[in-house]
MARKOLVEX-721578 format. One line per field, with one value per residue (C-alpha): y, z, x; residue number from 1; residue in three letters. Coordinates in pm, whole numbers. Example, Ala and Ser with C-alpha at 12.3 -4.5 7.8 and 13.67 -1.06 7.14 Angstrom:
2
yy <- c(-450,-106)
zz <- c(780,714)
xx <- c(1230,1367)
pos <- c(1,2)
code <- c(ALA,SER)
//
This chain:
470
yy <- c(0,239,161,235,570,654,567,777,1070,1045,1048,1331,1532,1514,1709,1993,2190,2333,2688,3000,3340,3498,3845,4106,4403,4647,4491,4557,4830,5099,5072,4760,4709,4720,4491,4240,4237,4185,3893,3736,3757,3643,3336,3231,3273,3000,3053,2956,2841,2643,2520,2405,2712,3038,3350,3447,3128,3142,3335,3293,3624,3567,3525,3856,4022,3887,4012,4356,4340,4259,4553,4793,4701,4746,5087,5216,5119,4777,4546,4199,4045,4292,4211,3837,3884,4101,3839,3555,3754,3761,3418,3199,2989,2799,3093,3023,2768,2698,2745,2741,2385,2332,2074,2265,2304,1945,1863,2149,2014,1671,1801,1730,1371,1340,1472,1222,938,1072,1088,729,631,810,631,296,371,466,148,-49,154,252,575,467,137,90,-83,-336,-232,-477,-644,-519,-729,-842,-575,-307,-416,-408,-60,48,-80,114,428,359,279,53,-211,-222,-494,-671,-389,-130,-8,98,28,-303,-326,-485,-193,97,-7,349,430,323,356,256,100,316,155,200,-40,243,529,805,907,1283,1310,1116,1084,1159,904,781,736,613,754,644,924,947,955,630,635,965,948,1181,1215,1391,1501,1754,1900,2217,2382,2172,2290,2119,2171,2113,2091,2216,2070,1844,1790,1570,1610,1620,1975,2083,1876,2183,2350,2083,1952,2306,2389,2066,2214,2445,2288,1953,1936,1727,1697,1532,1412,1556,1301,1179,1290,1113,802,901,716,812,837,788,1113,1279,1653,1723,1608,1403,1670,1964,2162,2131,1753,1789,2027,1763,1516,1757,1791,1411,1362,1621,1486,1136,1273,1432,1796,1964,2305,2370,2615,2548,2640,2574,2625,2639,2364,2320,2691,2649,2369,2595,2878,2646,2501,2850,2947,2622,2552,2887,2745,2478,2706,2914,3059,3036,3093,3097,3068,3212,3201,3443,3406,3295,3127,3410,3645,3488,3770,3834,3749,3377,3311,2972,2863,2989,2817,2487,2507,2573,2285,2038,2141,2041,1756,1406,1227,1488,1629,1289,1130,1407,1416,1036,1049,1206,1259,1316,1577,1756,1768,1872,2154,2277,2265,2422,2706,2778,2862,3207,3101,2841,2560,2230,2291,2382,2039,1802,1462,1258,1485,1502,1124,1103,1363,1189,850,986,1153,841,662,712,711,997,1191,1172,1282,1586,1689,1635,1867,2145,2060,2112,2443,2563,2422,2349,2528,2853,2830,2793,3078,3316,3223,3295,3629,3727,3640,3851,3553,3611,3432,3542,3360,3559,3509,3548,3578,3495,3539,3510,3846,3714,3606,3876,4189,4419,4299,4564,4442,4083,4187,4405,4122,3907,4183,4119,3769,3801,4025,3994,3988,4055,3951,3985,3900,3625,3644,3323,3167,2973,2701,2918,2647,2471,2778,3005,2786,3018,3319,3115,2964,3308,3445,3148,3139,3506,3443,3101)
zz <- c(0,87,-241,-424,-247,-340,-701,-702,-545,-813,-1092,-928,-923,-1300,-1315,-1098,-1243,-1023,-948,-883,-902,-1227,-1147,-1189,-947,-1234,-1313,-971,-913,-664,-479,-256,-269,-650,-668,-438,-673,-971,-802,-713,-1074,-1220,-1001,-1174,-1531,-1726,-1912,-2269,-2332,-2013,-1998,-1632,-1470,-1375,-1543,-1205,-1206,-1569,-1713,-2071,-2262,-2324,-1948,-1886,-2148,-1973,-1633,-1787,-1945,-1608,-1439,-1718,-1683,-1305,-1341,-1563,-1301,-1417,-1154,-1100,-1292,-1578,-1601,-1614,-1877,-2087,-2084,-2162,-2452,-2613,-2522,-2455,-2148,-2184,-2022,-1692,-1464,-1332,-1640,-1609,-1612,-1942,-2222,-2428,-2127,-2004,-2144,-1944,-1619,-1699,-1800,-1464,-1473,-1836,-1756,-1471,-1701,-1971,-1724,-1621,-1985,-2042,-1748,-1868,-2219,-2093,-1888,-2202,-2389,-2665,-2741,-3002,-3060,-3431,-3499,-3781,-4043,-4058,-4388,-4596,-4625,-4962,-4939,-4875,-5170,-5392,-5267,-5360,-5713,-5734,-5641,-5922,-5710,-5900,-5747,-5411,-5205,-4893,-4673,-4839,-5087,-4807,-4828,-4669,-4424,-4695,-4929,-4686,-4341,-4208,-4342,-4214,-4308,-4100,-4314,-4326,-4317,-4686,-4698,-4573,-4736,-4897,-5239,-5215,-5572,-5821,-6152,-6006,-6061,-5750,-5715,-5458,-5582,-5461,-5305,-5057,-4784,-4904,-5091,-5126,-5195,-5453,-5675,-6009,-6271,-6545,-6842,-6887,-6690,-6385,-6033,-5710,-5396,-5054,-4733,-4380,-4030,-3914,-4268,-4566,-4942,-4899,-4761,-5126,-5205,-5241,-5509,-5672,-5916,-6024,-6080,-6281,-6541,-6642,-6498,-6442,-6065,-5822,-5453,-5239,-4881,-4727,-4582,-4247,-4327,-4471,-4667,-4734,-4571,-4229,-4230,-3902,-3753,-3450,-3385,-3703,-3939,-4173,-4182,-4294,-4550,-4788,-4794,-4822,-5114,-5286,-5238,-5427,-5711,-5736,-5743,-6016,-6224,-6195,-6324,-6618,-6508,-6449,-6398,-6217,-6007,-5634,-5389,-5025,-4703,-4358,-4351,-4724,-4769,-4579,-4818,-5110,-4976,-4936,-5285,-5437,-5263,-5343,-5692,-5842,-6194,-6098,-6020,-6256,-5980,-5599,-5384,-5006,-4780,-4428,-4329,-4219,-4336,-3987,-3727,-3475,-3738,-3710,-3476,-3161,-3321,-3332,-3028,-2966,-3301,-3200,-2862,-3023,-3261,-2971,-2771,-3058,-3112,-2758,-2720,-2778,-2635,-2414,-2661,-2827,-2495,-2410,-2755,-2761,-2456,-2672,-3030,-3167,-2903,-2969,-3343,-3314,-3078,-3326,-3620,-3441,-3283,-3615,-3792,-3797,-3626,-3392,-3550,-3723,-3988,-4270,-4253,-4256,-4091,-4363,-4380,-4000,-3984,-4235,-4051,-3716,-3866,-3992,-3655,-3445,-3541,-3286,-3569,-3737,-3412,-3383,-3748,-3689,-3391,-3595,-3859,-3599,-3451,-3797,-3815,-3492,-3584,-3924,-4123,-3931,-3951,-4330,-4370,-4156,-4353,-4677,-4541,-4434,-4782,-4944,-5114,-5239,-5404,-5768,-5898,-5908,-5564,-5431,-5060,-4929,-4560,-4302,-4235,-3887,-3797,-3976,-3933,-3975,-4330,-4446,-4189,-4313,-4675,-4591,-4405,-4718,-4939,-4766,-4918,-5252,-5545,-5730,-5470,-5455,-5200,-5047,-4731,-4734,-4505,-4326,-4042,-4087,-4313,-4616,-4875,-4647,-4497,-4803,-5109,-5358,-5256,-5265,-5602,-5750,-5621,-5747,-6091,-6135,-6043,-6180)
xx <- c(0,283,451,126,100,458,388,71,257,525,267,73,393,400,76,211,503,774,663,860,695,808,673,945,963,914,576,423,169,268,-65,-48,-425,-433,-128,-301,-600,-371,-194,-527,-651,-317,-324,-648,-517,-340,-15,-105,251,316,-48,-55,101,-60,75,227,436,547,839,712,687,315,257,433,213,-96,24,74,-272,-433,-261,-348,-715,-704,-537,-819,-1076,-1202,-1347,-1201,-1490,-1448,-1076,-1146,-1418,-1187,-911,-1155,-1304,-960,-826,-1131,-1221,-894,-710,-890,-727,-1079,-1300,-1682,-1811,-1992,-1969,-1714,-1480,-1506,-1162,-1010,-1156,-1019,-676,-499,-625,-523,-175,-154,-252,-24,264,203,198,529,694,563,687,1032,1050,972,1239,1003,827,579,408,343,15,12,-244,-528,-606,-895,-1204,-1333,-1605,-1344,-1132,-1439,-1516,-1163,-1216,-1543,-1348,-1103,-796,-562,-334,-509,-348,-466,-337,-555,-297,-65,306,398,684,894,827,864,977,956,609,270,-91,-389,-660,-973,-1315,-1383,-1675,-1898,-1707,-1909,-1783,-1743,-1610,-1826,-1646,-1302,-1024,-840,-465,-215,116,460,666,949,683,525,196,12,-362,-515,-818,-842,-1095,-1152,-969,-770,-492,-393,-484,-376,-590,-426,-630,-561,-533,-813,-933,-851,-887,-1265,-1235,-1269,-1580,-1804,-1593,-1371,-1634,-1720,-1354,-1319,-1555,-1269,-952,-784,-834,-629,-723,-458,-416,-99,142,10,-346,-649,-550,-188,101,236,616,800,918,1073,1091,896,1172,953,681,892,694,989,935,558,605,818,530,305,556,587,209,157,446,302,-28,151,195,530,368,42,-154,-183,-458,-373,-564,-400,-133,-178,-109,217,310,218,432,731,682,669,995,1178,1040,931,921,668,376,165,-55,-64,-374,-332,-638,-656,-293,-23,338,443,220,248,108,-238,-337,-537,-872,-791,-574,-732,-589,-244,-270,-370,-74,163,16,52,413,515,761,620,436,270,15,-35,-132,-378,-540,-570,-797,-1069,-945,-1293,-1368,-1039,-1105,-1470,-1372,-1110,-1351,-1645,-1446,-1279,-1605,-1756,-2080,-1921,-2122,-2052,-2318,-2074,-1911,-2208,-2231,-2059,-1754,-1729,-1742,-1457,-1249,-1299,-1212,-879,-817,-873,-550,-264,-11,-193,-231,148,176,-47,166,483,335,312,653,795,610,770,1111,1257,984,1027,1406,1391,1143,1348,1660,1473,1353,1705,1828,1555,1393,1039,748,759,451,121,-36,-388,-464,-813,-880,-1154,-1319,-1399,-1046,-848,-1064,-763,-707,-456,-202,-232,-199,99,269,239,380,713,700,520,610,276,-2,-373,-635,-979,-1168,-1432,-1735,-1647,-1457,-1133,-1280,-1348,-1412,-1663,-1831,-1845,-1786,-1958,-1748,-1427,-1516,-1587,-1257,-1056,-1216,-1135,-771,-680)
pos <- c(1,2,3,4,5,6,7,8,9,10,11,12,13,14,15,16,17,18,19,20,21,22,23,24,25,26,27,28,29,30,31,32,33,34,35,36,37,38,39,40,41,42,43,44,45,46,47,48,49,50,51,52,53,54,55,56,57,58,59,60,61,62,63,64,65,66,67,68,69,70,71,72,73,74,75,76,77,78,79,80,81,82,83,84,85,86,87,88,89,90,91,92,93,94,95,96,97,98,99,100,101,102,103,104,105,106,107,108,109,110,111,112,113,114,115,116,117,118,119,120,121,122,123,124,125,126,127,128,129,130,131,132,133,134,135,136,137,138,139,140,141,142,143,144,145,146,147,148,149,150,151,152,153,154,155,156,157,158,159,160,161,162,163,164,165,166,167,168,169,170,171,172,173,174,175,176,177,178,179,180,181,182,183,184,185,186,187,188,189,190,191,192,193,194,195,196,197,198,199,200,201,202,203,204,205,206,207,208,209,210,211,212,213,214,215,216,217,218,219,220,221,222,223,224,225,226,227,228,229,230,231,232,233,234,235,236,237,238,239,240,241,242,243,244,245,246,247,248,249,250,251,252,253,254,255,256,257,258,259,260,261,262,263,264,265,266,267,268,269,270,271,272,273,274,275,276,277,278,279,280,281,282,283,284,285,286,287,288,289,290,291,292,293,294,295,296,297,298,299,300,301,302,303,304,305,306,307,308,309,310,311,312,313,314,315,316,317,318,319,320,321,322,323,324,325,326,327,328,329,330,331,332,333,334,335,336,337,338,339,340,341,342,343,344,345,346,347,348,349,350,351,352,353,354,355,356,357,358,359,360,361,362,363,364,365,366,367,368,369,370,371,372,373,374,375,376,377,378,379,380,381,382,383,384,385,386,387,388,389,390,391,392,393,394,395,396,397,398,399,400,401,402,403,404,405,406,407,408,409,410,411,412,413,414,415,416,417,418,419,420,421,422,423,424,425,426,427,428,429,430,431,432,433,434,435,436,437,438,439,440,441,442,443,444,445,446,447,448,449,450,451,452,453,454,455,456,457,458,459,460,461,462,463,464,465,466,467,468,469,470)
code <- c(MET,LYS,GLN,SER,LEU,LYS,THR,PHE,SER,LEU,LEU,ALA,GLY,LEU,ALA,VAL,PRO,PHE,SER,ALA,PHE,ALA,LEU,GLU,PRO,SER,GLU,LYS,LEU,SER,ASP,PRO,ALA,LEU,GLU,ALA,ARG,ALA,ARG,ASN,ILE,SER,GLY,GLU,LEU,ARG,CYS,LEU,VAL,CYS,GLN,ASN,GLN,SER,ILE,ASP,ASP,SER,ASP,ALA,PRO,LEU,ALA,LYS,ASP,LEU,ARG,THR,LEU,VAL,ARG,GLU,GLN,ILE,LYS,VAL,GLY,ALA,THR,ASP,GLU,GLN,VAL,ARG,ASN,PHE,VAL,VAL,SER,ARG,TYR,GLY,ASP,PHE,VAL,LEU,LEU,ARG,PRO,PRO,PHE,LYS,PRO,GLU,THR,LEU,LEU,LEU,TRP,LEU,ALA,PRO,LEU,LEU,VAL,LEU,ILE,GLY,GLY,GLY,SER,ALA,ILE,TRP,SER,ALA,ALA,ARG,LYS,ARG,ARG,TRP,ALA,VAL,ALA,THR,PRO,LYS,ALA,LEU,SER,GLU,ALA,GLU,ARG,LEU,ARG,LEU,LYS,GLU,LEU,GLY,VAL,GLU,ASN,ALA,ASP,ALA,SER,GLY,GLY,ALA,PRO,THR,SER,ALA,GLN,HIS,SER,SER,ASN,HIS,GLN,ALA,SER,PRO,ASP,MET,SER,ASN,SER,HIS,ASP,PHE,TYR,PRO,GLY,PHE,ALA,SER,HIS,TRP,ILE,ASP,THR,GLN,ALA,GLY,LYS,ILE,PHE,ALA,ARG,SER,HIS,GLY,ALA,GLY,ALA,PRO,VAL,LEU,LEU,LEU,HIS,GLY,PHE,GLY,GLU,THR,ASN,ILE,ALA,TRP,ARG,LYS,ILE,ALA,SER,ARG,LEU,ALA,GLU,ARG,PHE,PHE,VAL,VAL,VAL,MET,ASP,LEU,ARG,GLY,TYR,GLY,TRP,SER,SER,VAL,PRO,ASP,SER,GLU,ASN,GLY,LYS,SER,TYR,ALA,LYS,ARG,LEU,MET,ALA,GLU,ASP,ALA,VAL,THR,VAL,MET,GLU,GLU,LEU,GLY,HIS,VAL,GLN,PHE,ALA,LEU,VAL,GLY,HIS,ASP,ARG,GLY,ALA,ARG,VAL,GLY,MET,ARG,LEU,ALA,LEU,ASP,HIS,PRO,GLY,ARG,LEU,THR,ARG,LEU,ALA,LEU,LEU,ASP,ILE,ALA,PRO,LEU,GLU,GLU,GLY,VAL,GLY,ASP,SER,ASN,LEU,GLN,ARG,VAL,GLY,ARG,ALA,LYS,PHE,MET,SER,PHE,GLU,ALA,PRO,ARG,PRO,GLU,ASN,LEU,ILE,ALA,MET,ASP,PRO,GLY,GLY,PHE,LEU,ILE,ASP,ALA,LEU,GLN,ASN,GLY,THR,ARG,ASP,LYS,THR,LEU,ASP,PRO,PHE,GLY,ASP,THR,ALA,LEU,GLU,ALA,TYR,CYS,ALA,ALA,PHE,ALA,ASP,PRO,LEU,ARG,ILE,HIS,ALA,PHE,CYS,GLU,ASP,PHE,ARG,ALA,GLY,GLU,GLY,VAL,ASP,LYS,GLU,GLN,LEU,LEU,ALA,ASP,LYS,ALA,ALA,GLY,LYS,LYS,ILE,ILE,VAL,PRO,THR,GLN,LEU,LEU,TRP,SER,ALA,ALA,HIS,PHE,PRO,GLN,GLN,PRO,SER,LEU,LEU,GLU,SER,TRP,ARG,GLU,TRP,ALA,SER,ASP,LEU,ARG,GLY,GLU,ALA,ILE,ASP,SER,GLY,HIS,TYR,LEU,ALA,GLU,GLU,ALA,PRO,GLU,ALA,VAL,LEU,LYS,ALA,LEU,GLU,GLY,PHE,LEU)
//
């Protein structure tokens, strides 16, 4: 029993970080009563970088900014409740260490328990001298293989077309349940194309100039289902799952190395070459836009046009209007397996929260049940959860390093570029457009009345803008 208590105490310690007040003397208010109020409020606010520390305990720059914000509000006469409400209005309920108990904050209330469980999992994993257990893809049933043939996928093997261990020992693909798959692209051909990442899944249709559509985080190629068929009336359209997403292979990775946007851009080049196109236009949303930006910088002769949807050149440029998105990106970039373990406790809930809060009206209506089911199915695989986190680790690491090096060298995107952004998330549109002018020589753009998921929330407006540009 004593040993059990010692073990529990050790695990509990993992959920409580070592604390040391980070408040600097210069930050304190001269009035002791006002300073006491500020300390009381600060002790209730979460550091969005350190996650489990209050802003008083954290020396992160963002925590210092929040402490300053609290004191500025107190100095202008705001009550404690008004200060808290002001901070929550900018950062969401997540900024409260004790958020209001409601369905959308349930995960926050369970976070200490999840960290405890995650810590136990980490200790167990270390004891077993392994960080990731690779699941063996299950074989497809006869019904699933028939469904693949209906979708036009050639050479589907018993593992669902995924690379076998003999073919690509460092790449994996969990077999989706294709027997009940909805065909979002009637008439589109399906392809699994060999790349350095393993097999990349894509679909194609149409005639005319080639256009590649790349999705964002939480989504798959079906993010373009509302506009792809319409574009295919004028263009040869390719929708593709990024490596680690949807039905594409999942390369092994640590510290984001296999999910560098430079490598993902090379996947796109390989796919388009395999489909017969050396040059093409590219439309990218969110993570797909980051791939498009990297491709334009690395392979300027490959692109004829580049459209970037709802993205800033660097992640921190997203702005105050969508701080939950910034916080989620920071969280997912933390060292493995911390975010993986927490997300795996409720992957569907994590994804649904991200999708719903990213829309203008905070609703899931733009996605529809069939698309949500497909997104959640892709998000449920532990290997893919790790891949998603590796994507963001790359964004905070190697991707940012390469972009800053390009900026220092004066490198720019020379292909004609269109920027479309959410009017809800980027209300100060001139600043976003100006930030992109530092990167693109030939730039135009417009706001779309939408949240983050432009092609799903406002497909007609996006289609009109793209057709006028492409």
